[in-house]
C-alpha positions in Angstrom: 183.2 169.8 99.3 180.2 168.1 100.9 177.8 170.4 102.7 177.1 170.0 106.4 173.4 169.4 105.8 173.8 166.4 103.4 176.6 165.1 105.6 174.4 165.3 108.6 171.6 163.5 106.9 174.0 160.8 105.6 175.1 160.3 109.2 171.6 160.0 110.4 170.8 157.4 107.8 174.0 155.5 108.6 173.0 155.6 112.3 169.5 154.3 111.6 170.7 151.4 109.4 174.0 150.7 111.2 176.2 150.8 108.1 178.1 153.3 106.0 176.2 155.0 103.2 178.2 153.3 100.4 177.3 149.9 101.8 173.7 150.9 102.1 173.6 152.0 98.5 175.1 148.8 97.3 172.7 146.8 99.5 169.6 148.8 98.3 170.4 148.0 94.6 169.7 144.4 95.2 166.5 144.9 97.2 162.9 145.9 96.2 162.1 149.5 96.7 161.5 150.4 100.4 162.3 152.9 103.0 166.1 152.6 102.6 165.9 153.3 98.8 163.5 156.3 99.5 165.9 157.8 102.0 168.9 157.3 99.7 167.0 158.9 96.9 166.1 161.9 99.1 169.7 162.2 100.1 170.9 162.1 96.5 168.3 164.9 95.6 169.6 166.9 98.6 173.2 166.5 97.4 172.2 167.6 93.9 170.5 170.7 95.2 173.6 171.6 97.3 175.8 171.2 94.2 173.4 173.4 92.2 173.6 176.1 94.9 177.4 176.0 94.7 177.4 176.2 90.9 175.0 179.2 90.8 176.7 181.0 93.6 180.1 180.6 91.9 178.6 181.8 88.6 177.1 184.9 90.2 180.5 185.6 91.8 182.1 185.5 88.3 179.5 187.8 86.9 180.0 190.4 89.7 183.7 190.2 89.7 185.2 193.7 90.4 187.2 193.7 87.1 184.1 192.9 85.1 181.8 195.6 83.7 178.1 195.1 84.0 176.1 196.1 81.0 172.6 195.3 79.7 173.3 191.6 78.8 175.1 191.0 82.1 172.1 192.3 84.1 169.9 189.6 82.5 172.5 187.0 83.3 172.7 188.2 86.9 168.9 188.1 87.3 168.7 184.6 85.8 171.6 183.4 88.1 169.9 184.9 91.2 166.6 183.2 90.2 168.3 179.9 89.7 170.2 180.2 93.0 166.9 181.0 94.8 165.3 177.9 93.2 168.2 175.7 94.2 168.0 176.9 97.8 164.2 176.3 97.9 164.7 172.8 96.6 167.4 172.1 99.2 165.2 173.4 102.0 162.2 171.2 100.9 164.5 168.2 100.7 165.9 168.8 104.1 162.5 169.3 105.6 161.1 166.1 104.0 164.0 163.8 104.8 164.3 165.2 108.4 160.6 164.5 109.0 161.0 160.9 107.7 164.1 160.3 109.7 162.5 161.7 112.9 159.6 159.3 112.5 161.9 156.3 112.3 164.0 154.7 115.1 166.5 151.9 115.0 165.1 148.8 116.5 167.5 147.2 118.9 168.4 143.6 118.3 166.4 141.1 120.3 168.1 140.2 123.6 169.0 136.6 124.0 167.0 134.8 126.5 168.6 134.8 130.0 170.6 131.7 130.8 168.7 130.0 133.6 168.6 126.6 135.1 166.3 124.1 133.4 162.7 124.7 134.4 161.6 122.4 137.2 158.0 121.3 136.8 155.7 122.5 139.5 154.5 119.8 141.9 151.1 118.4 141.1 148.2 120.1 142.9 146.3 117.6 145.0 142.8 117.0 143.7 140.0 118.3 145.8 137.4 115.6 146.6 133.8 116.7 146.5 132.9 114.2 149.3 133.3 115.3 152.9 136.3 113.8 154.6 135.8 111.6 157.7 
């Protein structure tokens, strides 16, 4: 199940580039590294961190299941799982902060407007030359 944070970031990237994320990934593979590939990489890292959160949360839920007894070895597993979950959350938070800052600094550039359809330009009438001699 995709998380709302990575889904929101994906939507912001799609809005910025005007194409679905899958198309942007395919396009970025054929291009030199740039802002798009950086944003896609940050999104992938965010998605990985969210999956890690899910995994460690589920593992902790298994360890503290009501039918399970908690002894000495289980305590060390609980502590390790809690530490890993905290690390995954910290990584996710850093990724969100970084990609949000980058996306906030970027804006989609509107397509240039076509020149207005006007009548052909009529040349201005010639300006009469001013004579330096006094007129009679």
